[in-house]
PyMOL Python script that loads the backbone (N, CA, C, O; Angstrom):
from pymol import cmd

cmd.read_pdbstr("""\
ATOM      1  N   MET A   1       5.641 -12.160 -12.359  1.00  0.00           N
ATOM      2  CA  MET A   1       5.794 -11.365 -11.162  1.00  0.00           C
ATOM      3  C   MET A   1       4.486 -11.442 -10.366  1.00  0.00           C
ATOM      4  O   MET A   1       3.403 -11.299 -10.934  1.00  0.00           O
ATOM      5  N   ILE A   2       4.585 -11.664  -9.077  1.00  0.00           N
ATOM      6  CA  ILE A   2       3.440 -11.774  -8.188  1.00  0.00           C
ATOM      7  C   ILE A   2       3.352 -10.493  -7.358  1.00  0.00           C
ATOM      8  O   ILE A   2       4.367 -10.031  -6.836  1.00  0.00           O
ATOM      9  N   THR A   3       2.161  -9.915  -7.227  1.00  0.00           N
ATOM     10  CA  THR A   3       1.976  -8.710  -6.427  1.00  0.00           C
ATOM     11  C   THR A   3       1.363  -9.082  -5.087  1.00  0.00           C
ATOM     12  O   THR A   3       0.334  -9.756  -5.022  1.00  0.00           O
ATOM     13  N   LEU A   4       2.019  -8.626  -4.010  1.00  0.00           N
ATOM     14  CA  LEU A   4       1.551  -8.870  -2.654  1.00  0.00           C
ATOM     15  C   LEU A   4       1.107  -7.564  -2.022  1.00  0.00           C
ATOM     16  O   LEU A   4       1.687  -6.511  -2.286  1.00  0.00           O
ATOM     17  N   LEU A   5       0.094  -7.630  -1.198  1.00  0.00           N
ATOM     18  CA  LEU A   5      -0.317  -6.505  -0.369  1.00  0.00           C
ATOM     19  C   LEU A   5       0.052  -6.886   1.057  1.00  0.00           C
ATOM     20  O   LEU A   5      -0.580  -7.752   1.662  1.00  0.00           O
ATOM     21  N   LEU A   6       1.091  -6.225   1.594  1.00  0.00           N
ATOM     22  CA  LEU A   6       1.577  -6.523   2.936  1.00  0.00           C
ATOM     23  C   LEU A   6       0.891  -5.605   3.940  1.00  0.00           C
ATOM     24  O   LEU A   6       0.917  -4.384   3.786  1.00  0.00           O
ATOM     25  N   HIS A   7       0.292  -6.176   4.942  1.00  0.00           N
ATOM     26  CA  HIS A   7      -0.302  -5.408   6.027  1.00  0.00           C
ATOM     27  C   HIS A   7       0.724  -5.367   7.151  1.00  0.00           C
ATOM     28  O   HIS A   7       1.005  -6.379   7.793  1.00  0.00           O
ATOM     29  N   LEU A   8       1.276  -4.183   7.376  1.00  0.00           N
ATOM     30  CA  LEU A   8       2.357  -4.004   8.338  1.00  0.00           C
ATOM     31  C   LEU A   8       1.831  -3.455   9.654  1.00  0.00           C
ATOM     32  O   LEU A   8       0.745  -2.878   9.718  1.00  0.00           O
ATOM     33  N   GLN A   9       2.624  -3.647  10.702  1.00  0.00           N
ATOM     34  CA  GLN A   9       2.257  -3.119  12.009  1.00  0.00           C
ATOM     35  C   GLN A   9       2.469  -1.605  12.037  1.00  0.00           C
ATOM     36  O   GLN A   9       3.544  -1.116  11.689  1.00  0.00           O
ATOM     37  N   ASN A  10       1.447  -0.873  12.449  1.00  0.00           N
ATOM     38  CA  ASN A  10       1.504   0.581  12.647  1.00  0.00           C
ATOM     39  C   ASN A  10       1.777   1.391  11.380  1.00  0.00           C
ATOM     40  O   ASN A  10       2.200   2.544  11.474  1.00  0.00           O
ATOM     41  N   VAL A  11       1.546   0.820  10.205  1.00  0.00           N
ATOM     42  CA  VAL A  11       1.747   1.517   8.926  1.00  0.00           C
ATOM     43  C   VAL A  11       0.644   1.052   7.980  1.00  0.00           C
ATOM     44  O   VAL A  11       0.135  -0.062   8.106  1.00  0.00           O
ATOM     45  N   GLU A  12       0.284   1.909   7.038  1.00  0.00           N
ATOM     46  CA  GLU A  12      -0.682   1.516   6.020  1.00  0.00           C
ATOM     47  C   GLU A  12      -0.120   0.357   5.185  1.00  0.00           C
ATOM     48  O   GLU A  12       1.099   0.234   5.061  1.00  0.00           O
ATOM     49  N   PRO A  13      -0.979  -0.494   4.612  1.00  0.00           N
ATOM     50  CA  PRO A  13      -0.509  -1.608   3.775  1.00  0.00           C
ATOM     51  C   PRO A  13       0.281  -1.107   2.563  1.00  0.00           C
ATOM     52  O   PRO A  13       0.041  -0.009   2.061  1.00  0.00           O
ATOM     53  N   ILE A  14       1.224  -1.929   2.105  1.00  0.00           N
ATOM     54  CA  ILE A  14       2.027  -1.591   0.930  1.00  0.00           C
ATOM     55  C   ILE A  14       1.960  -2.739  -0.071  1.00  0.00           C
ATOM     56  O   ILE A  14       1.723  -3.893   0.288  1.00  0.00           O
ATOM     57  N   LYS A  15       2.176  -2.386  -1.345  1.00  0.00           N
ATOM     58  CA  LYS A  15       2.257  -3.383  -2.406  1.00  0.00           C
ATOM     59  C   LYS A  15       3.726  -3.638  -2.735  1.00  0.00           C
ATOM     60  O   LYS A  15       4.544  -2.718  -2.748  1.00  0.00           O
ATOM     61  N   LEU A  16       4.043  -4.899  -2.999  1.00  0.00           N
ATOM     62  CA  LEU A  16       5.377  -5.307  -3.440  1.00  0.00           C
ATOM     63  C   LEU A  16       5.224  -6.326  -4.556  1.00  0.00           C
ATOM     64  O   LEU A  16       4.291  -7.128  -4.553  1.00  0.00           O
ATOM     65  N   ASP A  17       6.141  -6.290  -5.506  1.00  0.00           N
ATOM     66  CA  ASP A  17       6.209  -7.321  -6.536  1.00  0.00           C
ATOM     67  C   ASP A  17       7.308  -8.296  -6.132  1.00  0.00           C
ATOM     68  O   ASP A  17       8.415  -7.882  -5.787  1.00  0.00           O
ATOM     69  N   VAL A  18       7.003  -9.593  -6.173  1.00  0.00           N
ATOM     70  CA  VAL A  18       7.973 -10.627  -5.809  1.00  0.00           C
ATOM     71  C   VAL A  18       8.062 -11.659  -6.932  1.00  0.00           C
ATOM     72  O   VAL A  18       7.118 -11.844  -7.700  1.00  0.00           O
ATOM     73  N   GLU A  19       9.201 -12.318  -7.011  1.00  0.00           N
ATOM     74  CA  GLU A  19       9.389 -13.380  -8.011  1.00  0.00           C
ATOM     75  C   GLU A  19       8.607 -14.635  -7.623  1.00  0.00           C
ATOM     76  O   GLU A  19       7.921 -15.231  -8.453  1.00  0.00           O
ATOM     77  N   ASP A  20       8.719 -15.029  -6.348  1.00  0.00           N
ATOM     78  CA  ASP A  20       8.054 -16.227  -5.833  1.00  0.00           C
ATOM     79  C   ASP A  20       7.404 -15.891  -4.497  1.00  0.00           C
ATOM     80  O   ASP A  20       7.800 -14.936  -3.829  1.00  0.00           O
ATOM     81  N   LEU A  21       6.422 -16.668  -4.118  1.00  0.00           N
ATOM     82  CA  LEU A  21       5.821 -16.488  -2.802  1.00  0.00           C
ATOM     83  C   LEU A  21       6.842 -16.836  -1.725  1.00  0.00           C
ATOM     84  O   LEU A  21       7.651 -17.744  -1.916  1.00  0.00           O
ATOM     85  N   PRO A  22       6.817 -16.134  -0.606  1.00  0.00           N
ATOM     86  CA  PRO A  22       7.771 -16.435   0.468  1.00  0.00           C
ATOM     87  C   PRO A  22       7.584 -17.853   0.990  1.00  0.00           C
ATOM     88  O   PRO A  22       6.468 -18.368   1.055  1.00  0.00           O
ATOM     89  N   GLY A  23       8.696 -18.467   1.358  1.00  0.00           N
ATOM     90  CA  GLY A  23       8.662 -19.822   1.893  1.00  0.00           C
ATOM     91  C   GLY A  23       8.473 -19.827   3.402  1.00  0.00           C
ATOM     92  O   GLY A  23       8.530 -18.782   4.049  1.00  0.00           O
ATOM     93  N   LEU A  24       8.249 -21.010   3.954  1.00  0.00           N
ATOM     94  CA  LEU A  24       8.026 -21.140   5.386  1.00  0.00           C
ATOM     95  C   LEU A  24       9.271 -20.822   6.204  1.00  0.00           C
ATOM     96  O   LEU A  24       9.160 -20.420   7.362  1.00  0.00           O
ATOM     97  N   THR A  25      10.441 -20.994   5.625  1.00  0.00           N
ATOM     98  CA  THR A  25      11.674 -20.762   6.380  1.00  0.00           C
ATOM     99  C   THR A  25      12.274 -19.381   6.139  1.00  0.00           C
ATOM    100  O   THR A  25      13.310 -19.053   6.718  1.00  0.00           O
ATOM    101  N   ASP A  26      11.642 -18.565   5.294  1.00  0.00           N
ATOM    102  CA  ASP A  26      12.158 -17.219   5.022  1.00  0.00           C
ATOM    103  C   ASP A  26      11.980 -16.326   6.244  1.00  0.00           C
ATOM    104  O   ASP A  26      10.971 -16.408   6.944  1.00  0.00           O
ATOM    105  N   THR A  27      12.970 -15.473   6.490  1.00  0.00           N
ATOM    106  CA  THR A  27      12.884 -14.513   7.602  1.00  0.00           C
ATOM    107  C   THR A  27      12.564 -13.109   7.117  1.00  0.00           C
ATOM    108  O   THR A  27      12.180 -12.252   7.913  1.00  0.00           O
ATOM    109  N   VAL A  28      12.719 -12.863   5.807  1.00  0.00           N
ATOM    110  CA  VAL A  28      12.404 -11.569   5.209  1.00  0.00           C
ATOM    111  C   VAL A  28      11.690 -11.789   3.881  1.00  0.00           C
ATOM    112  O   VAL A  28      11.750 -12.874   3.302  1.00  0.00           O
ATOM    113  N   ILE A  29      11.023 -10.758   3.412  1.00  0.00           N
ATOM    114  CA  ILE A  29      10.426 -10.764   2.078  1.00  0.00           C
ATOM    115  C   ILE A  29      11.219  -9.787   1.234  1.00  0.00           C
ATOM    116  O   ILE A  29      11.344  -8.616   1.591  1.00  0.00           O
ATOM    117  N   LEU A  30      11.760 -10.257   0.111  1.00  0.00           N
ATOM    118  CA  LEU A  30      12.454  -9.387  -0.833  1.00  0.00           C
ATOM    119  C   LEU A  30      11.442  -8.975  -1.883  1.00  0.00           C
ATOM    120  O   LEU A  30      10.914  -9.817  -2.609  1.00  0.00           O
ATOM    121  N   GLY A  31      11.168  -7.666  -1.964  1.00  0.00           N
ATOM    122  CA  GLY A  31      10.177  -7.171  -2.902  1.00  0.00           C
ATOM    123  C   GLY A  31      10.715  -6.048  -3.756  1.00  0.00           C
ATOM    124  O   GLY A  31      11.614  -5.315  -3.344  1.00  0.00           O
ATOM    125  N   LYS A  32      10.168  -5.917  -4.939  1.00  0.00           N
ATOM    126  CA  LYS A  32      10.538  -4.844  -5.862  1.00  0.00           C
ATOM    127  C   LYS A  32       9.361  -3.899  -6.028  1.00  0.00           C
ATOM    128  O   LYS A  32       8.212  -4.270  -5.789  1.00  0.00           O
ATOM    129  N   ASN A  33       9.659  -2.675  -6.442  1.00  0.00           N
ATOM    130  CA  ASN A  33       8.653  -1.669  -6.731  1.00  0.00           C
ATOM    131  C   ASN A  33       7.730  -1.411  -5.531  1.00  0.00           C
ATOM    132  O   ASN A  33       6.515  -1.565  -5.651  1.00  0.00           O
ATOM    133  N   PRO A  34       8.290  -1.019  -4.372  1.00  0.00           N
ATOM    134  CA  PRO A  34       7.432  -0.748  -3.210  1.00  0.00           C
ATOM    135  C   PRO A  34       6.548   0.477  -3.445  1.00  0.00           C
ATOM    136  O   PRO A  34       7.020   1.510  -3.919  1.00  0.00           O
ATOM    137  N   ARG A  35       5.252   0.351  -3.108  1.00  0.00           N
ATOM    138  CA  ARG A  35       4.308   1.441  -3.326  1.00  0.00           C
ATOM    139  C   ARG A  35       3.136   1.280  -2.372  1.00  0.00           C
ATOM    140  O   ARG A  35       2.961   0.226  -1.759  1.00  0.00           O
ATOM    141  N   ASP A  36       2.335   2.332  -2.252  1.00  0.00           N
ATOM    142  CA  ASP A  36       1.178   2.216  -1.371  1.00  0.00           C
ATOM    143  C   ASP A  36       0.026   1.534  -2.110  1.00  0.00           C
ATOM    144  O   ASP A  36       0.167   1.140  -3.268  1.00  0.00           O
ATOM    145  N   ARG A  37      -1.085   1.404  -1.447  1.00  0.00           N
ATOM    146  CA  ARG A  37      -2.233   0.670  -1.986  1.00  0.00           C
ATOM    147  C   ARG A  37      -2.747   1.254  -3.294  1.00  0.00           C
ATOM    148  O   ARG A  37      -3.261   0.519  -4.138  1.00  0.00           O
ATOM    149  N   SER A  38      -2.614   2.579  -3.477  1.00  0.00           N
ATOM    150  CA  SER A  38      -3.078   3.218  -4.714  1.00  0.00           C
ATOM    151  C   SER A  38      -1.932   3.479  -5.692  1.00  0.00           C
ATOM    152  O   SER A  38      -2.020   4.377  -6.529  1.00  0.00           O
ATOM    153  N   ASP A  39      -0.863   2.698  -5.585  1.00  0.00           N
ATOM    154  CA  ASP A  39       0.287   2.704  -6.503  1.00  0.00           C
ATOM    155  C   ASP A  39       1.087   4.003  -6.504  1.00  0.00           C
ATOM    156  O   ASP A  39       1.706   4.335  -7.515  1.00  0.00           O
ATOM    157  N   ARG A  40       1.091   4.742  -5.400  1.00  0.00           N
ATOM    158  CA  ARG A  40       1.932   5.928  -5.267  1.00  0.00           C
ATOM    159  C   ARG A  40       3.184   5.569  -4.477  1.00  0.00           C
ATOM    160  O   ARG A  40       3.218   4.559  -3.773  1.00  0.00           O
ATOM    161  N   GLU A  41       4.218   6.411  -4.601  1.00  0.00           N
ATOM    162  CA  GLU A  41       5.461   6.176  -3.864  1.00  0.00           C
ATOM    163  C   GLU A  41       5.221   6.265  -2.362  1.00  0.00           C
ATOM    164  O   GLU A  41       4.334   6.986  -1.905  1.00  0.00           O
ATOM    165  N   LEU A  42       6.016   5.530  -1.610  1.00  0.00           N
ATOM    166  CA  LEU A  42       5.911   5.551  -0.157  1.00  0.00           C
ATOM    167  C   LEU A  42       6.688   6.725   0.414  1.00  0.00           C
ATOM    168  O   LEU A  42       7.777   7.048  -0.062  1.00  0.00           O
ATOM    169  N   ASP A  43       6.130   7.357   1.428  1.00  0.00           N
ATOM    170  CA  ASP A  43       6.805   8.498   2.051  1.00  0.00           C
ATOM    171  C   ASP A  43       8.063   8.088   2.803  1.00  0.00           C
ATOM    172  O   ASP A  43       9.023   8.857   2.861  1.00  0.00           O
ATOM    173  N   TRP A  44       8.073   6.906   3.373  1.00  0.00           N
ATOM    174  CA  TRP A  44       9.174   6.487   4.230  1.00  0.00           C
ATOM    175  C   TRP A  44      10.266   5.708   3.497  1.00  0.00           C
ATOM    176  O   TRP A  44      11.182   5.180   4.128  1.00  0.00           O
ATOM    177  N   VAL A  45      10.173   5.635   2.171  1.00  0.00           N
ATOM    178  CA  VAL A  45      11.212   4.998   1.349  1.00  0.00           C
ATOM    179  C   VAL A  45      11.899   6.091   0.544  1.00  0.00           C
ATOM    180  O   VAL A  45      11.237   6.945  -0.046  1.00  0.00           O
ATOM    181  N   GLU A  46      13.220   6.063   0.521  1.00  0.00           N
ATOM    182  CA  GLU A  46      13.996   7.070  -0.209  1.00  0.00           C
ATOM    183  C   GLU A  46      13.700   7.034  -1.704  1.00  0.00           C
ATOM    184  O   GLU A  46      13.319   5.993  -2.240  1.00  0.00           O
ATOM    185  N   ASP A  47      13.876   8.167  -2.376  1.00  0.00           N
ATOM    186  CA  ASP A  47      13.681   8.250  -3.826  1.00  0.00           C
ATOM    187  C   ASP A  47      14.667   7.330  -4.539  1.00  0.00           C
ATOM    188  O   ASP A  47      15.835   7.244  -4.159  1.00  0.00           O
ATOM    189  N   GLY A  48      14.195   6.656  -5.559  1.00  0.00           N
ATOM    190  CA  GLY A  48      15.053   5.800  -6.369  1.00  0.00           C
ATOM    191  C   GLY A  48      15.203   4.371  -5.861  1.00  0.00           C
ATOM    192  O   GLY A  48      15.840   3.553  -6.524  1.00  0.00           O
ATOM    193  N   VAL A  49      14.635   4.050  -4.706  1.00  0.00           N
ATOM    194  CA  VAL A  49      14.716   2.685  -4.174  1.00  0.00           C
ATOM    195  C   VAL A  49      13.796   1.791  -4.989  1.00  0.00           C
ATOM    196  O   VAL A  49      12.618   2.099  -5.173  1.00  0.00           O
ATOM    197  N   THR A  50      14.338   0.684  -5.474  1.00  0.00           N
ATOM    198  CA  THR A  50      13.535  -0.223  -6.294  1.00  0.00           C
ATOM    199  C   THR A  50      13.281  -1.562  -5.611  1.00  0.00           C
ATOM    200  O   THR A  50      12.373  -2.287  -6.018  1.00  0.00           O
ATOM    201  N   SER A  51      14.054  -1.914  -4.586  1.00  0.00           N
ATOM    202  CA  SER A  51      13.886  -3.184  -3.882  1.00  0.00           C
ATOM    203  C   SER A  51      14.015  -2.957  -2.382  1.00  0.00           C
ATOM    204  O   SER A  51      14.822  -2.142  -1.934  1.00  0.00           O
ATOM    205  N   ILE A  52      13.212  -3.686  -1.611  1.00  0.00           N
ATOM    206  CA  ILE A  52      13.336  -3.612  -0.157  1.00  0.00           C
ATOM    207  C   ILE A  52      13.235  -5.014   0.442  1.00  0.00           C
ATOM    208  O   ILE A  52      12.606  -5.908  -0.125  1.00  0.00           O
ATOM    209  N   TYR A  53      13.867  -5.181   1.597  1.00  0.00           N
ATOM    210  CA  TYR A  53      13.722  -6.377   2.417  1.00  0.00           C
ATOM    211  C   TYR A  53      12.800  -6.012   3.565  1.00  0.00           C
ATOM    212  O   TYR A  53      13.071  -5.059   4.295  1.00  0.00           O
ATOM    213  N   MET A  54      11.718  -6.752   3.737  1.00  0.00           N
ATOM    214  CA  MET A  54      10.785  -6.499   4.823  1.00  0.00           C
ATOM    215  C   MET A  54      10.839  -7.691   5.779  1.00  0.00           C
ATOM    216  O   MET A  54      10.510  -8.811   5.386  1.00  0.00           O
ATOM    217  N   PRO A  55      11.249  -7.464   7.028  1.00  0.00           N
ATOM    218  CA  PRO A  55      11.303  -8.587   7.982  1.00  0.00           C
ATOM    219  C   PRO A  55       9.899  -9.060   8.357  1.00  0.00           C
ATOM    220  O   PRO A  55       8.964  -8.263   8.438  1.00  0.00           O
ATOM    221  N   TRP A  56       9.767 -10.359   8.583  1.00  0.00           N
ATOM    222  CA  TRP A  56       8.461 -10.940   8.887  1.00  0.00           C
ATOM    223  C   TRP A  56       7.872 -10.393  10.175  1.00  0.00           C
ATOM    224  O   TRP A  56       6.649 -10.356  10.314  1.00  0.00           O
ATOM    225  N   TRP A  57       8.694  -9.971  11.117  1.00  0.00           N
ATOM    226  CA  TRP A  57       8.137  -9.493  12.388  1.00  0.00           C
ATOM    227  C   TRP A  57       7.350  -8.196  12.211  1.00  0.00           C
ATOM    228  O   TRP A  57       6.565  -7.836  13.088  1.00  0.00           O
ATOM    229  N   ARG A  58       7.543  -7.483  11.090  1.00  0.00           N
ATOM    230  CA  ARG A  58       6.768  -6.267  10.805  1.00  0.00           C
ATOM    231  C   ARG A  58       5.448  -6.564  10.096  1.00  0.00           C
ATOM    232  O   ARG A  58       4.588  -5.688  10.010  1.00  0.00           O
ATOM    233  N   VAL A  59       5.276  -7.776   9.592  1.00  0.00           N
ATOM    234  CA  VAL A  59       4.125  -8.124   8.748  1.00  0.00           C
ATOM    235  C   VAL A  59       3.042  -8.806   9.589  1.00  0.00           C
ATOM    236  O   VAL A  59       3.309  -9.793  10.274  1.00  0.00           O
ATOM    237  N   SER A  60       1.820  -8.271   9.531  1.00  0.00           N
ATOM    238  CA  SER A  60       0.689  -8.904  10.215  1.00  0.00           C
ATOM    239  C   SER A  60       0.101 -10.025   9.357  1.00  0.00           C
ATOM    240  O   SER A  60      -0.098 -11.142   9.833  1.00  0.00           O
ATOM    241  N   TYR A  61      -0.174  -9.714   8.085  1.00  0.00           N
ATOM    242  CA  TYR A  61      -0.610 -10.741   7.145  1.00  0.00           C
ATOM    243  C   TYR A  61      -0.380 -10.264   5.717  1.00  0.00           C
ATOM    244  O   TYR A  61      -0.099  -9.089   5.480  1.00  0.00           O
ATOM    245  N   VAL A  62      -0.502 -11.188   4.770  1.00  0.00           N
ATOM    246  CA  VAL A  62      -0.181 -10.941   3.357  1.00  0.00           C
ATOM    247  C   VAL A  62      -1.376 -11.336   2.501  1.00  0.00           C
ATOM    248  O   VAL A  62      -1.982 -12.387   2.707  1.00  0.00           O
ATOM    249  N   GLU A  63      -1.709 -10.473   1.528  1.00  0.00           N
ATOM    250  CA  GLU A  63      -2.715 -10.802   0.521  1.00  0.00           C
ATOM    251  C   GLU A  63      -2.007 -10.961  -0.817  1.00  0.00           C
ATOM    252  O   GLU A  63      -1.166 -10.138  -1.178  1.00  0.00           O
ATOM    253  N   VAL A  64      -2.343 -12.010  -1.549  1.00  0.00           N
ATOM    254  CA  VAL A  64      -1.811 -12.217  -2.891  1.00  0.00           C
ATOM    255  C   VAL A  64      -2.834 -11.643  -3.860  1.00  0.00           C
ATOM    256  O   VAL A  64      -3.954 -12.142  -3.958  1.00  0.00           O
ATOM    257  N   LEU A  65      -2.443 -10.588  -4.577  1.00  0.00           N
ATOM    258  CA  LEU A  65      -3.361  -9.914  -5.493  1.00  0.00           C
ATOM    259  C   LEU A  65      -3.389 -10.616  -6.847  1.00  0.00           C
ATOM    260  O   LEU A  65      -2.369 -11.151  -7.281  1.00  0.00           O
ATOM    261  N   PRO A  66      -4.527 -10.625  -7.516  1.00  0.00           N
ATOM    262  CA  PRO A  66      -4.615 -11.286  -8.825  1.00  0.00           C
ATOM    263  C   PRO A  66      -3.814 -10.522  -9.876  1.00  0.00           C
ATOM    264  O   PRO A  66      -3.691  -9.299  -9.814  1.00  0.00           O
ATOM    265  N   SER A  67      -3.280 -11.255 -10.830  1.00  0.00           N
ATOM    266  CA  SER A  67      -2.576 -10.625 -11.943  1.00  0.00           C
ATOM    267  C   SER A  67      -3.587  -9.947 -12.859  1.00  0.00           C
ATOM    268  O   SER A  67      -4.790 -10.168 -12.721  1.00  0.00           O
ATOM    269  N   GLU A  68      -3.119  -9.132 -13.785  1.00  0.00           N
ATOM    270  CA  GLU A  68      -4.027  -8.382 -14.661  1.00  0.00           C
ATOM    271  C   GLU A  68      -4.897  -9.299 -15.515  1.00  0.00           C
ATOM    272  O   GLU A  68      -6.079  -9.015 -15.710  1.00  0.00           O
ATOM    273  N   GLU A  69      -4.334 -10.395 -16.027  1.00  0.00           N
ATOM    274  CA  GLU A  69      -5.148 -11.297 -16.843  1.00  0.00           C
ATOM    275  C   GLU A  69      -6.170 -12.045 -15.987  1.00  0.00           C
ATOM    276  O   GLU A  69      -7.245 -12.383 -16.482  1.00  0.00           O
ATOM    277  N   ARG A  70      -5.869 -12.307 -14.740  1.00  0.00           N
ATOM    278  CA  ARG A  70      -6.824 -12.969 -13.849  1.00  0.00           C
ATOM    279  C   ARG A  70      -7.931 -12.008 -13.416  1.00  0.00           C
ATOM    280  O   ARG A  70      -9.060 -12.439 -13.178  1.00  0.00           O
ATOM    281  N   GLU A  71      -7.623 -10.710 -13.311  1.00  0.00           N
ATOM    282  CA  GLU A  71      -8.645  -9.733 -12.944  1.00  0.00           C
ATOM    283  C   GLU A  71      -9.752  -9.679 -13.982  1.00  0.00           C
ATOM    284  O   GLU A  71     -10.927  -9.594 -13.624  1.00  0.00           O
ATOM    285  N   SER A  72      -9.401  -9.726 -15.259  1.00  0.00           N
ATOM    286  CA  SER A  72     -10.423  -9.687 -16.298  1.00  0.00           C
ATOM    287  C   SER A  72     -11.188 -11.011 -16.365  1.00  0.00           C
ATOM    288  O   SER A  72     -12.341 -11.045 -16.794  1.00  0.00           O
ATOM    289  N   GLU A  73     -10.550 -12.086 -15.945  1.00  0.00           N
ATOM    290  CA  GLU A  73     -11.198 -13.393 -15.951  1.00  0.00           C
ATOM    291  C   GLU A  73     -12.275 -13.491 -14.853  1.00  0.00           C
ATOM    292  O   GLU A  73     -13.317 -14.117 -15.045  1.00  0.00           O
ATOM    293  N   PHE A  74     -11.997 -12.858 -13.700  1.00  0.00           N
ATOM    294  CA  PHE A  74     -12.924 -12.885 -12.569  1.00  0.00           C
ATOM    295  C   PHE A  74     -13.267 -11.455 -12.167  1.00  0.00           C
ATOM    296  O   PHE A  74     -12.578 -10.882 -11.323  1.00  0.00           O
ATOM    297  N   PRO A  75     -14.307 -10.863 -12.742  1.00  0.00           N
ATOM    298  CA  PRO A  75     -14.652  -9.486 -12.401  1.00  0.00           C
ATOM    299  C   PRO A  75     -15.081  -9.371 -10.940  1.00  0.00           C
ATOM    300  O   PRO A  75     -15.708 -10.278 -10.393  1.00  0.00           O
ATOM    301  N   LEU A  76     -14.739  -8.255 -10.321  1.00  0.00           N
ATOM    302  CA  LEU A  76     -15.096  -8.018  -8.927  1.00  0.00           C
ATOM    303  C   LEU A  76     -16.571  -7.637  -8.815  1.00  0.00           C
ATOM    304  O   LEU A  76     -17.110  -7.002  -9.722  1.00  0.00           O
ATOM    305  N   PRO A  77     -17.227  -8.010  -7.726  1.00  0.00           N
ATOM    306  CA  PRO A  77     -18.666  -7.765  -7.601  1.00  0.00           C
ATOM    307  C   PRO A  77     -19.031  -6.331  -7.198  1.00  0.00           C
ATOM    308  O   PRO A  77     -20.206  -6.043  -6.969  1.00  0.00           O
ATOM    309  N   PHE A  78     -18.072  -5.449  -7.108  1.00  0.00           N
ATOM    310  CA  PHE A  78     -18.362  -4.076  -6.725  1.00  0.00           C
ATOM    311  C   PHE A  78     -17.739  -3.109  -7.723  1.00  0.00           C
ATOM    312  O   PHE A  78     -16.879  -3.493  -8.515  1.00  0.00           O
ATOM    313  N   ARG A  79     -18.169  -1.871  -7.682  1.00  0.00           N
ATOM    314  CA  ARG A  79     -17.669  -0.854  -8.611  1.00  0.00           C
ATOM    315  C   ARG A  79     -16.328  -0.326  -8.142  1.00  0.00           C
ATOM    316  O   ARG A  79     -16.094  -0.184  -6.942  1.00  0.00           O
ATOM    317  N   THR A  80     -15.446  -0.034  -9.089  1.00  0.00           N
ATOM    318  CA  THR A  80     -14.130   0.507  -8.756  1.00  0.00           C
ATOM    319  C   THR A  80     -13.920   1.909  -9.312  1.00  0.00           C
ATOM    320  O   THR A  80     -12.796   2.412  -9.296  1.00  0.00           O
ATOM    321  N   ASP A  81     -14.987   2.555  -9.808  1.00  0.00           N
ATOM    322  CA  ASP A  81     -14.806   3.895 -10.394  1.00  0.00           C
ATOM    323  C   ASP A  81     -15.083   4.996  -9.398  1.00  0.00           C
ATOM    324  O   ASP A  81     -14.975   6.175  -9.735  1.00  0.00           O
TER     325      ASP A  81
END
""", "prot")
cmd.dss("prot")
cmd.show_as("cartoon", "prot")
cmd.util.cbc("prot")
cmd.orient("prot")
């Protein structure tokens, strides 16, 4: 599972888990487990929703976050506590 940080227009960034990276011809991103940057539930998503389709026109840019095993392999140069 790949975790993406989507930067949306007029909304705080959200995290989504995806099976594969979106392709060049995709018009939407299908993501599971939508949450905010600090892994809390989103206010604008109904309770119990596990998957969302996000249209590309709402997305400014996408960050691909490292997996847990890659995070320990490459420690970040700043403190996270």
